[in-house]
N, C-alpha and C positions, 0 to 999 in steps of 0.2 A: 382594557379592551372595550371596544365599542360594541354595543348591541346592534344586531341587524334589525332594521326597521320592519322587515316583513314578518318577524316573529311576534309582533304585538297581536294579541288576540288568539294565539295558538292554543292556549289553555282553554279558552272559551269554545273553540272549535272542537277540541278533543272531548270536552265535557258534553257537548251537543251530540257527539257521535256515540259516546259510551253510556250515557245515562239511559237512553231508550233500550239499549241492549241489556243492561243490568235489570231494568224494570221488567222486560220480557222474560228473562230467566227467572226472576223472583215470582212473577205471576204463574209461570209454568210449573214451578215447584209447588206452589199452593194448589193449583188446579189438578195436577196429577196426584198430589196427596189426597185430595178430596175424592178423586176417581178411585184410588186404591182403597180408601176407607169404605166407599160404597160397595166395591167389589167384595170386600171382606164381610160386610153385613149381609150381602146377598148369599155368599157361600155359607155362612153360618145359618142363615134362615132356611136354606135348602137342606142342610143337615138336620135342623130341628124338625122340618117337615118329614124327612125320611125316617127319623126316629119314631115319629108319631105314626107314619104309614105302615111300618113293619109290625106294629102291635096289632094283634088279632082283635077284631071288633071295632077298630077305628074307622070312621067314614071319611070320604073325600072332603066333605064340608069341614070336618074337624081339622083335617090336615091343612086345608087352605086357610082356615082361621088362625091356626098356630103360626103359619108362615107370615100371614098379614100382621099378626100381633108382634112377631119378632122384628119385622121391617119397621113397624111404627116405633117400637122401643129403640131401634137403631137410628132413628131420626130420618127415615126415608118416607116419602109419600106413599100412600096406599096404591096398590096396583089392582087392576081388574082381575076378576076370577079367572078369565081365560089366559092371563099371563102366568098363572101358576098351573103347570101341567102335572098331573098325578098319574103314574103308570105303575100298577101293582103286579104286573106279570112280565118282568124283564128276565129272560133266561140267563142265569149266571153259569151254571154247569148243566149236565144232563139230568140231574136230580133236584136241583134247587133253583128257586126263582127269587127275584128281588123286587123292591119297590124303588122307582125313580121319581124324583121331584126335580122339576126344571122351572126356573124362574126367569122370565124375560122382563128386564127393567129398562125403561128409557132414561138415559143419562145425558145431560146437556152440559157441556163446558160453558162457563160464564163468559170468559174473555177469549179463550183460544179455540172456540168452536170452528171458525173458518180455517184455522191452521190444521186442526185435527181432521177436518173434512178433506183436506188435500192428501193426508196420509191414509185415511180410511174412507174412501168414497162409496159407502154402502147405499146412499140415497142421493138423488140429484138435487134435492132441496137443500139450500144452504143452512137454514136454521133448524133443520130436523135433528132430533136427539139421536145419539148412538144407542143401540140396544146392547146392554150388558146381559150375558147369560151365565147363570150358575146352575149346575146340576149335580145331584148326589144320588148314588145307588147304594142301597143297603139290603142285605139278605133278609128275606122274610122269615119270621119265627115259625 
């Protein structure tokens, strides 16, 4: 059987189409994995801060320091003090109150930031980071 001449280079064309798609999927897996890891560190840091906040005698400065130390140990950059909100009078029931710790952390995707901006357009600036929020409430002792 004779080969059809128009099939020469078909493999090259197929590779040129599929390789960028495979690279985009691979980068997406790594980027969303990093985002999930960051979210886990933020969640655990807010839990550590809430544990510290419910102890009688602890100050807001000590709570913020505990959260900042946990973020640093988790490999995240330091956040400003106003990014860590401490509220010690959250009403849980009619007779009990709790302490709430909320952390706002700016997270920026390295490669997929323009794609994520299409999905979550919270800011009109193209290069602006996405704000991840983690909050924990625990009952005061």
